[in-house]
MARDREN-321417 format. One record per residue (C-alpha): residue number from 1; residue in three letters; x, z, y; chain. Coordinates in steps of 0.1 Angstrom, whole numbers, plus 5000, padded with zeros to 4 digits. Example, Ala and Ser with C-alpha at 12.3 -4.5 7.8 and 13.67 -1.06 7.14 Angstrom:
MARDREN-321417
<1; Ala; <5123; 5078; 4955>; A>;
<2; Ser; <5137; 5071; 4989>; A>;
This chain:
MARDREN-321417
<1; Met; <5000; 5000; 5000>; A>;
<2; Thr; <5013; 4991; 5035>; A>;
<3; Ser; <5016; 5019; 5060>; A>;
<4; Ser; <5004; 5016; 5095>; A>;
<5; Pro; <5028; 5002; 5121>; A>;
<6; Asp; <5056; 5025; 5133>; A>;
<7; Asn; <5053; 5029; 5171>; A>;
<8; Asp; <5084; 5051; 5177>; A>;
<9; Arg; <5109; 5028; 5195>; A>;
<10; Ser; <5134; 5055; 5204>; A>;
<11; Pro; <5171; 5049; 5194>; A>;
<12; Trp; <5170; 5082; 5174>; A>;
<13; Ala; <5141; 5069; 5153>; A>;
<14; Val; <5159; 5037; 5147>; A>;
<15; Phe; <5190; 5056; 5137>; A>;
<16; Leu; <5172; 5077; 5112>; A>;
<17; Val; <5156; 5047; 5095>; A>;
<18; Phe; <5189; 5029; 5092>; A>;
<19; Leu; <5207; 5061; 5082>; A>;
<20; His; <5184; 5063; 5052>; A>;
<21; Leu; <5192; 5027; 5043>; A>;
<22; Gly; <5229; 5033; 5049>; A>;
<23; Leu; <5228; 5061; 5023>; A>;
<24; Thr; <5208; 5042; 4997>; A>;
<25; Ser; <5214; 5005; 5000>; A>;
<26; Phe; <5237; 4996; 4971>; A>;
<27; Gly; <5242; 4961; 4958>; A>;
<28; Gly; <5258; 4940; 4986>; A>;
<29; Pro; <5244; 4918; 5014>; A>;
<30; Val; <5217; 4900; 4995>; A>;
<31; Ala; <5203; 4933; 4982>; A>;
<32; His; <5205; 4948; 5017>; A>;
<33; Leu; <5183; 4920; 5031>; A>;
<34; Gly; <5158; 4928; 5004>; A>;
<35; Tyr; <5158; 4964; 5014>; A>;
<36; Phe; <5153; 4955; 5050>; A>;
<37; Arg; <5124; 4932; 5043>; A>;
<38; Thr; <5106; 4959; 5023>; A>;
<39; Glu; <5113; 4986; 5050>; A>;
<40; Phe; <5106; 4966; 5082>; A>;
<41; Val; <5082; 4938; 5072>; A>;
<42; Glu; <5061; 4954; 5045>; A>;
<43; Arg; <5063; 4992; 5051>; A>;
<44; Arg; <5068; 4997; 5089>; A>;
<45; Arg; <5056; 4962; 5101>; A>;
<46; Trp; <5081; 4961; 5129>; A>;
<47; Leu; <5079; 4922; 5127>; A>;
<48; Gly; <5063; 4895; 5107>; A>;
<49; Glu; <5076; 4876; 5076>; A>;
<50; Arg; <5085; 4844; 5095>; A>;
<51; Ala; <5102; 4862; 5123>; A>;
<52; Tyr; <5122; 4882; 5098>; A>;
<53; Ala; <5132; 4849; 5081>; A>;
<54; Asp; <5143; 4835; 5114>; A>;
<55; Ile; <5166; 4865; 5120>; A>;
<56; Val; <5180; 4862; 5085>; A>;
<57; Ala; <5186; 4825; 5090>; A>;
<58; Leu; <5205; 4832; 5122>; A>;
<59; Ala; <5227; 4858; 5105>; A>;
<60; Gln; <5235; 4833; 5077>; A>;
<61; Phe; <5244; 4807; 5104>; A>;
<62; Leu; <5268; 4829; 5123>; A>;
<63; Pro; <5301; 4843; 5110>; A>;
<64; Gly; <5301; 4880; 5102>; A>;
<65; Pro; <5283; 4903; 5078>; A>;
<66; Ala; <5248; 4890; 5074>; A>;
<67; Ser; <5231; 4923; 5066>; A>;
<68; Ser; <5247; 4942; 5095>; A>;
<69; Gln; <5238; 4914; 5119>; A>;
<70; Val; <5202; 4915; 5108>; A>;
<71; Gly; <5202; 4952; 5112>; A>;
<72; Met; <5216; 4949; 5148>; A>;
<73; Ala; <5190; 4923; 5156>; A>;
<74; Leu; <5162; 4945; 5143>; A>;
<75; Gly; <5176; 4975; 5163>; A>;
<76; Leu; <5179; 4953; 5194>; A>;
<77; Ala; <5143; 4942; 5190>; A>;
<78; Arg; <5131; 4977; 5185>; A>;
<79; Gly; <5151; 4997; 5210>; A>;
<80; Gly; <5172; 4974; 5231>; A>;
<81; Tyr; <5210; 4977; 5232>; A>;
<82; Ala; <5208; 5015; 5223>; A>;
<83; Gly; <5186; 5005; 5194>; A>;
<84; Ala; <5212; 4980; 5182>; A>;
<85; Leu; <5239; 5006; 5184>; A>;
<86; Ala; <5218; 5031; 5166>; A>;
<87; Ala; <5210; 5007; 5138>; A>;
<88; Trp; <5246; 4998; 5133>; A>;
<89; Leu; <5257; 5035; 5133>; A>;
<90; Gly; <5231; 5045; 5108>; A>;
<91; Phe; <5237; 5017; 5084>; A>;
<92; Thr; <5275; 5018; 5087>; A>;
<93; Met; <5285; 5054; 5092>; A>;
<94; Pro; <5280; 5068; 5056>; A>;
<95; Ser; <5302; 5043; 5038>; A>;
<96; Ala; <5328; 5042; 5066>; A>;
<97; Ile; <5332; 5080; 5064>; A>;
<98; Val; <5335; 5080; 5026>; A>;
<99; Leu; <5361; 5052; 5026>; A>;
<100; Ile; <5382; 5069; 5053>; A>;
<101; Leu; <5382; 5101; 5032>; A>;
<102; Phe; <5392; 5081; 5002>; A>;
<103; Ala; <5421; 5065; 5021>; A>;
<104; Leu; <5432; 5099; 5033>; A>;
<105; Gly; <5429; 5113; 4998>; A>;
<106; Met; <5451; 5085; 4984>; A>;
<107; Ala; <5477; 5091; 5010>; A>;
<108; Arg; <5479; 5129; 5009>; A>;
<109; His; <5470; 5136; 4973>; A>;
<110; Ser; <5481; 5106; 4954>; A>;
<111; Glu; <5488; 5127; 4924>; A>;
<112; Leu; <5451; 5133; 4920>; A>;
<113; Met; <5445; 5095; 4916>; A>;
<114; Ser; <5463; 5083; 4885>; A>;
<115; Ala; <5480; 5049; 4885>; A>;
<116; Gly; <5456; 5039; 4857>; A>;
<117; Ala; <5425; 5047; 4877>; A>;
<118; Leu; <5439; 5027; 4906>; A>;
<119; His; <5446; 4998; 4883>; A>;
<120; Gly; <5410; 5000; 4871>; A>;
<121; Leu; <5398; 4996; 4906>; A>;
<122; Lys; <5420; 4965; 4910>; A>;
<123; Val; <5405; 4951; 4878>; A>;
<124; Val; <5369; 4957; 4889>; A>;
<125; Ala; <5377; 4937; 4921>; A>;
<126; Val; <5382; 4907; 4898>; A>;
<127; Ala; <5347; 4910; 4884>; A>;
<128; Val; <5331; 4916; 4918>; A>;
<129; Val; <5348; 4886; 4935>; A>;
<130; Ala; <5340; 4864; 4904>; A>;
<131; Gln; <5303; 4873; 4907>; A>;
<132; Ala; <5304; 4865; 4944>; A>;
<133; Val; <5320; 4831; 4938>; A>;
<134; Trp; <5295; 4822; 4912>; A>;
<135; Gly; <5265; 4833; 4932>; A>;
<136; Met; <5277; 4816; 4964>; A>;
<137; Ala; <5287; 4784; 4946>; A>;
<138; Arg; <5252; 4781; 4930>; A>;
<139; Asn; <5235; 4785; 4964>; A>;
<140; Leu; <5260; 4768; 4988>; A>;
<141; Cys; <5275; 4740; 4965>; A>;
<142; Pro; <5245; 4725; 4947>; A>;
<143; Asp; <5259; 4690; 4947>; A>;
<144; Ala; <5291; 4672; 4937>; A>;
<145; Thr; <5302; 4666; 4973>; A>;
<146; Arg; <5301; 4702; 4983>; A>;
<147; Arg; <5317; 4713; 4950>; A>;
<148; Ala; <5346; 4689; 4957>; A>;
<149; Met; <5349; 4703; 4993>; A>;
<150; Ala; <5351; 4738; 4978>; A>;
<151; Val; <5379; 4728; 4954>; A>;
<152; Leu; <5398; 4710; 4982>; A>;
<153; Ala; <5394; 4741; 5004>; A>;
<154; Ala; <5407; 4764; 4977>; A>;
<155; Ala; <5437; 4741; 4971>; A>;
<156; Gly; <5445; 4739; 5008>; A>;
<157; Val; <5444; 4777; 5012>; A>;
<158; Leu; <5466; 4783; 4981>; A>;
<159; Leu; <5491; 4757; 4992>; A>;
<160; Leu; <5493; 4771; 5027>; A>;
<161; Pro; <5485; 4809; 5024>; A>;
<162; Ser; <5478; 4820; 5060>; A>;
<163; Val; <5450; 4830; 5083>; A>;
<164; Trp; <5456; 4798; 5103>; A>;
<165; Ala; <5452; 4776; 5071>; A>;
<166; Gln; <5418; 4794; 5064>; A>;
<167; Met; <5407; 4787; 5100>; A>;
<168; Gly; <5418; 4751; 5097>; A>;
<169; Val; <5399; 4746; 5065>; A>;
<170; Ile; <5367; 4760; 5080>; A>;
<171; Val; <5370; 4737; 5111>; A>;
<172; Val; <5378; 4706; 5090>; A>;
<173; Ala; <5349; 4713; 5066>; A>;
<174; Gly; <5325; 4718; 5095>; A>;
<175; Ala; <5336; 4685; 5110>; A>;
<176; Ala; <5333; 4667; 5077>; A>;
<177; Gly; <5298; 4681; 5072>; A>;
<178; Leu; <5286; 4663; 5104>; A>;
<179; Phe; <5294; 4630; 5087>; A>;
<180; Leu; <5286; 4637; 5050>; A>;
<181; Phe; <5253; 4655; 5052>; A>;
<182; Arg; <5219; 4646; 5067>; A>;
<183; Pro; <5195; 4677; 5064>; A>;
<184; Ala; <5160; 4675; 5077>; A>;
<185; Ser; <5148; 4695; 5107>; A>;
<186; Thr; <5132; 4728; 5097>; A>;
<187; Gly; <5104; 4724; 5123>; A>;
<188; Ile; <5089; 4750; 5146>; A>;
<189; Thr; <5093; 4787; 5138>; A>;
<190; Asp; <5075; 4819; 5150>; A>;
<191; Glu; <5088; 4834; 5182>; A>;
<192; Leu; <5113; 4861; 5176>; A>;
<193; Pro; <5104; 4896; 5189>; A>;
<194; Leu; <5134; 4898; 5212>; A>;
<195; Thr; <5139; 4900; 5250>; A>;
<196; Val; <5176; 4889; 5255>; A>;
<197; Arg; <5177; 4864; 5283>; A>;
<198; Arg; <5197; 4832; 5280>; A>;
<199; Arg; <5220; 4841; 5308>; A>;
<200; Thr; <5228; 4874; 5291>; A>;
<201; Gly; <5232; 4856; 5259>; A>;
<202; Leu; <5258; 4833; 5275>; A>;
<203; Phe; <5277; 4863; 5288>; A>;
<204; Trp; <5280; 4878; 5253>; A>;
<205; Leu; <5291; 4844; 5238>; A>;
<206; Ala; <5316; 4840; 5266>; A>;
<207; Leu; <5330; 4875; 5259>; A>;
<208; Phe; <5333; 4867; 5222>; A>;
<209; Ala; <5352; 4835; 5228>; A>;
<210; Thr; <5374; 4851; 5255>; A>;
<211; Leu; <5384; 4879; 5232>; A>;
<212; Leu; <5391; 4856; 5203>; A>;
<213; Val; <5415; 4836; 5224>; A>;
<214; Ala; <5430; 4863; 5246>; A>;
<215; Leu; <5437; 4890; 5219>; A>;
<216; Pro; <5463; 4870; 5200>; A>;
<217; Leu; <5480; 4861; 5232>; A>;
<218; Leu; <5481; 4897; 5244>; A>;
<219; Ala; <5492; 4909; 5210>; A>;
<220; Gln; <5522; 4885; 5212>; A>;
<221; Ala; <5530; 4893; 5248>; A>;
<222; Val; <5527; 4931; 5244>; A>;
<223; Pro; <5544; 4947; 5214>; A>;
<224; Asp; <5518; 4974; 5208>; A>;
<225; Ala; <5506; 4984; 5173>; A>;
<226; Thr; <5471; 4993; 5184>; A>;
<227; Leu; <5466; 4959; 5202>; A>;
<228; Ala; <5480; 4941; 5171>; A>;
<229; Arg; <5455; 4959; 5149>; A>;
<230; Ile; <5426; 4952; 5172>; A>;
<231; Asp; <5435; 4915; 5173>; A>;
<232; Ala; <5438; 4912; 5135>; A>;
<233; Phe; <5405; 4929; 5127>; A>;
<234; Tyr; <5386; 4912; 5155>; A>;
<235; Arg; <5399; 4878; 5143>; A>;
<236; Ala; <5389; 4885; 5107>; A>;
<237; Gly; <5354; 4896; 5118>; A>;
<238; Ser; <5350; 4865; 5139>; A>;
<239; Leu; <5359; 4840; 5111>; A>;
<240; Val; <5340; 4853; 5081>; A>;
<241; Phe; <5313; 4829; 5070>; A>;
<242; Gly; <5293; 4836; 5039>; A>;
<243; Gly; <5291; 4874; 5036>; A>;
<244; Gly; <5312; 4905; 5032>; A>;
<245; His; <5332; 4894; 5002>; A>;
<246; Val; <5348; 4865; 5022>; A>;
<247; Val; <5365; 4890; 5045>; A>;
<248; Leu; <5388; 4899; 5016>; A>;
<249; Pro; <5413; 4869; 5019>; A>;
<250; Leu; <5412; 4871; 5057>; A>;
<251; Leu; <5421; 4908; 5058>; A>;
<252; Gln; <5446; 4905; 5030>; A>;
<253; Ala; <5464; 4878; 5050>; A>;
<254; Glu; <5464; 4900; 5081>; A>;
<255; Val; <5475; 4934; 5067>; A>;
<256; Val; <5496; 4929; 5035>; A>;
<257; Pro; <5522; 4904; 5048>; A>;
<258; Asn; <5527; 4925; 5079>; A>;
<259; Gly; <5535; 4955; 5057>; A>;
<260; Trp; <5506; 4976; 5072>; A>;
<261; Val; <5490; 4981; 5038>; A>;
<262; Asp; <5506; 4974; 5004>; A>;
<263; Asn; <5487; 4951; 4980>; A>;
<264; Asp; <5480; 4977; 4954>; A>;
<265; Thr; <5463; 5000; 4980>; A>;
<266; Phe; <5445; 4970; 4994>; A>;
<267; Leu; <5429; 4961; 4961>; A>;
<268; Ala; <5422; 4997; 4951>; A>;
<269; Gly; <5403; 5002; 4983>; A>;
<270; Tyr; <5384; 4970; 4978>; A>;
<271; Gly; <5373; 4982; 4944>; A>;
<272; Ala; <5363; 5015; 4958>; A>;
<273; Thr; <5342; 4998; 4985>; A>;
<274; Gln; <5320; 4984; 4957>; A>;
<275; Ala; <5310; 5020; 4948>; A>;
<276; Val; <5295; 5029; 4982>; A>;
<277; Pro; <5263; 5018; 4999>; A>;
<278; Gly; <5261; 4999; 5031>; A>;
<279; Pro; <5280; 4969; 5044>; A>;
<280; Leu; <5312; 4956; 5027>; A>;
<281; Phe; <5328; 4953; 5061>; A>;
<282; Thr; <5334; 4990; 5061>; A>;
<283; Phe; <5364; 4981; 5039>; A>;
<284; Ala; <5381; 4977; 5073>; A>;
<285; Ala; <5378; 5015; 5079>; A>;
<286; Phe; <5397; 5021; 5046>; A>;
<287; Leu; <5424; 4997; 5057>; A>;
<288; Gly; <5427; 5012; 5091>; A>;
<289; Ala; <5430; 5047; 5077>; A>;
<290; Ser; <5456; 5035; 5051>; A>;
<291; Met; <5480; 5020; 5076>; A>;
<292; Ser; <5517; 5028; 5069>; A>;
<293; Thr; <5524; 5032; 5106>; A>;
<294; Pro; <5503; 5047; 5134>; A>;
<295; Pro; <5475; 5044; 5143>; A>;
<296; Ser; <5462; 5054; 5109>; A>;
<297; Gly; <5439; 5081; 5095>; A>;
<298; Trp; <5407; 5086; 5114>; A>;
<299; Ala; <5419; 5069; 5145>; A>;
<300; Gly; <5431; 5039; 5126>; A>;
<301; Gly; <5399; 5037; 5106>; A>;
<302; Leu; <5378; 5038; 5137>; A>;
<303; Ile; <5398; 5012; 5155>; A>;
<304; Ala; <5396; 4988; 5126>; A>;
<305; Leu; <5359; 4994; 5121>; A>;
<306; Leu; <5350; 4988; 5157>; A>;
<307; Ser; <5372; 4957; 5159>; A>;
<308; Val; <5359; 4940; 5128>; A>;
<309; Phe; <5322; 4946; 5138>; A>;
<310; Ala; <5325; 4938; 5175>; A>;
<311; Pro; <5322; 4900; 5170>; A>;
<312; Ser; <5290; 4906; 5150>; A>;
<313; Phe; <5273; 4922; 5179>; A>;
<314; Leu; <5286; 4897; 5205>; A>;
<315; Leu; <5275; 4868; 5184>; A>;
<316; Ile; <5240; 4881; 5174>; A>;
<317; Ala; <5232; 4892; 5209>; A>;
<318; Gly; <5245; 4859; 5224>; A>;
<319; Ala; <5229; 4835; 5199>; A>;
<320; Leu; <5194; 4851; 5197>; A>;
<321; Pro; <5181; 4834; 5229>; A>;
<322; Phe; <5191; 4800; 5217>; A>;
<323; Trp; <5184; 4803; 5179>; A>;
<324; Glu; <5149; 4789; 5177>; A>;
<325; Arg; <5161; 4756; 5192>; A>;
<326; Leu; <5195; 4754; 5175>; A>;
<327; Arg; <5183; 4760; 5139>; A>;
<328; Thr; <5160; 4729; 5141>; A>;
<329; Leu; <5189; 4706; 5149>; A>;
<330; Pro; <5200; 4687; 5118>; A>;
<331; Arg; <5236; 4682; 5130>; A>;
<332; Ala; <5241; 4720; 5134>; A>;
<333; Gln; <5227; 4724; 5098>; A>;
<334; Ala; <5250; 4696; 5086>; A>;
<335; Ala; <5281; 4713; 5100>; A>;
<336; Leu; <5271; 4746; 5085>; A>;
<337; Met; <5267; 4730; 5050>; A>;
<338; Gly; <5303; 4719; 5052>; A>;
<339; Val; <5315; 4753; 5064>; A>;
<340; Asn; <5296; 4771; 5036>; A>;
<341; Ala; <5313; 4748; 5010>; A>;
<342; Ala; <5347; 4757; 5025>; A>;
<343; Val; <5338; 4794; 5024>; A>;
<344; Val; <5332; 4791; 4986>; A>;
<345; Gly; <5366; 4775; 4983>; A>;
<346; Ile; <5384; 4802; 5003>; A>;
<347; Leu; <5368; 4829; 4981>; A>;
<348; Leu; <5377; 4810; 4950>; A>;
<349; Ala; <5413; 4809; 4962>; A>;
<350; Ala; <5412; 4847; 4968>; A>;
<351; Leu; <5399; 4852; 4933>; A>;
<352; Tyr; <5431; 4838; 4920>; A>;
<353; Asp; <5455; 4852; 4946>; A>;
<354; Pro; <5456; 4881; 4953>; A>;
<355; Val; <5428; 4894; 4931>; A>;
<356; Trp; <5436; 4880; 4897>; A>;
<357; Thr; <5474; 4878; 4900>; A>;
<358; Ser; <5476; 4915; 4911>; A>;
<359; Ala; <5452; 4929; 4885>; A>;
<360; Ile; <5453; 4909; 4853>; A>;
<361; His; <5486; 4916; 4834>; A>;
<362; Ser; <5474; 4920; 4798>; A>;
<363; Val; <5447; 4911; 4773>; A>;
<364; Ala; <5432; 4946; 4779>; A>;
<365; Asp; <5430; 4939; 4816>; A>;
<366; Leu; <5412; 4906; 4809>; A>;
<367; Gly; <5388; 4923; 4785>; A>;
<368; Leu; <5380; 4950; 4810>; A>;
<369; Ala; <5374; 4925; 4838>; A>;
<370; Leu; <5351; 4904; 4815>; A>;
<371; Leu; <5332; 4935; 4805>; A>;
<372; Ala; <5327; 4945; 4841>; A>;
<373; Leu; <5315; 4909; 4849>; A>;
<374; Ile; <5290; 4911; 4821>; A>;
<375; Ala; <5278; 4945; 4833>; A>;
<376; Leu; <5272; 4931; 4868>; A>;
<377; Met; <5257; 4897; 4860>; A>;
<378; Arg; <5240; 4902; 4826>; A>;
<379; Trp; <5231; 4938; 4823>; A>;
<380; Lys; <5225; 4942; 4861>; A>;
<381; Leu; <5242; 4976; 4863>; A>;
<382; Pro; <5246; 4990; 4898>; A>;
<383; Pro; <5280; 4982; 4913>; A>;
<384; Trp; <5289; 5018; 4918>; A>;
<385; Ala; <5285; 5025; 4881>; A>;
<386; Val; <5307; 4996; 4871>; A>;
<387; Val; <5333; 5007; 4895>; A>;
<388; Val; <5334; 5042; 4881>; A>;
<389; Gly; <5334; 5029; 4846>; A>;
<390; Cys; <5364; 5007; 4853>; A>;
<391; Ala; <5383; 5035; 4870>; A>;
<392; Leu; <5378; 5057; 4839>; A>;
<393; Ala; <5388; 5029; 4816>; A>;
<394; Gly; <5419; 5022; 4837>; A>;
<395; Trp; <5428; 5058; 4835>; A>;
<396; Met; <5426; 5057; 4796>; A>;
<397; Leu; <5444; 5023; 4792>; A>;
<398; Pro; <5482; 5019; 4795>; A>;
<399; Val; <5493; 5009; 4829>; A>;
<400; Pro; <5512; 4976; 4831>; A>;
<401; Gly; <5549; 4980; 4837>; A>;
C-alpha cells in the first residue's frame, strides 16, 4: 500500500531519509536506483515515475556515480541546495566512516589483519569486477560494433597504461559514436520537479570545467601534496562514465604509480568496499586515509571524498536545466553510445591489470574467484556476505609467496 505524500521538505528530513538508505542500500548502483524508486516514487511520492526516469537518465548520461547523482538531484528538488547536501551526506557518510576506520585499522593494527585475509579481499575484487564487466557489456555493448569498440578500448588502455590514455579512449569513442550510431529521438518527457535556472546551471558547468582544467596546472606549478590529491581525485570523479566500478582503473592509475598507496592495499580496500552499503565512490575515502604521506587518516579521507564527489554535484546541478532538451537529441545519444562502449573496454582492461594480475597466483585463487563469481551471479548472495566469505577463505588458504 502506498503511503500519503511526505510534505516535510526540511534538509533534516531529507538527511534522515537518505541516512536510512545509506545504512541499508547494499548491492551497487543498480540496486540503489531500485531502492530510490521504491522509497521516493512508490512510498513517499516525492515525484512521478516518468520524472524519476528522467533524473536516472541524466545520471546515466553524465560522468560520475549514478546513484549518488540521482540522490543529489532528489535532494535538490526536495530542499534546494541544502537538501542536495543533506541527501549526499546521509547516503555517503555511513560507508565513508567505515572505510576510513578500516584504513586506519590496517595502518595501525596490521597484525590483526592477516596476509591471507587481505589476499582474500583481493580475490573477491576479481569476481566483483568480472560481474560488473559482464552486466555492463550486456547492456552497453549489445551489437558487434560496440563490442569491437570495447575490445579496442581495452587494448589501447593496456598498451598505454595511464590516465591520459583512458581519457583519450573516451574522447575518441564518443567522436566515433557520432558517425557510427543513429539512435531515434526519445520524444517529450515529463517536466522535472526542479527549479535550477539555466543561468545558474551554466555557472555550475563553467565551474566544473574550470576546475578540471585549472587543477592539473596548479598541481604542476605548486608542489603541494594536498593540491595534488585534490587534482587526482577530482579528475577521477570527472571522467568516470558507467558507474562506480569504473573508478577503479582511474584511481589506480592516480594513486599507485605515485606511491601514495601500494597496490595490495588498494585492492584490499576495493574488496572491503563491496561489504559496505552506499556508493562505491566512498572507496576514495579509504584511499585518502591510507596515503603513505600526509595528508592521510581522517583529513586525507575527507579531502579525497569531497574531491571525488565534487564533480558529481557540479554536473548534476549544471545539467538539470538543459536535460529535457538534450536527452531528445539523437547526436548526443550517439556519442554516449560510443562512450559507454569504451567504458566497458576500460573496465575489461582493469579486470586483467591490476585486478587479475595482482590477485590470481594459483589454482586455489582461481577456484575461490570463480566460487565468488557464482555466488554473486548465480546464487544472488549479497556482496557483503561474499566479501566476508572470501576474506575467511583467504585466511585459511596458503598465501602466495
